C-alpha positions, 0 to 999 in steps of 0.5 A: 370268578375264577380264571377259567370262567373269566377267560371263557366268558371273555372269549365267548362274549367279547371277541375271539382272543380275549380270553387268551389275551387275558392269559398273556397268550398275545400271539394266540389271541392275535391269531384268533382275532384275525381269524374271526375278523376276516369272515366278520369283515366280509359279512359286514361288507356284503351287508353294508353294500347290499344295504346301500344299493337297496336304499339307492334303488329306493331313493331313485324310484320315482314311484310312490314310496309305500311299503309294498314298492319298497318290499319289491325293490328290496326283493329284486336286490336280495337276488343279487346277494352272494348267499353261498359266500355269506353262509360260508363266512358265517360258518367259519366265523362260528367255527372260529368263535367256538374253537376260541372258547374251548381253547381259552378254557383249556389254557386257563385250566392249564394256567391254573395248575 
């Protein structure tokens, strides 16, 4: 497998910055990793917080714990989610990831010359 393919695949499938790290561009790799890590952390934080709140509501409810009651409690909790922030963070993560892949491929081609 040539260096261009390897750097592109590492950046695409592992984590942003992995292809740059392979090419010994450590500062660039760190920048991409941090740029991807911030929105990823935000998404995971919101997800875990909302999940914990939903679980707490289900456990605190004294009614029958059937699927319909649980679904109703989950739907009530979904109203409180910051969807605009999560959507922005998801879009930012996607942009960083795509730019990272293109950068790794470009660096690998430059490195091969």
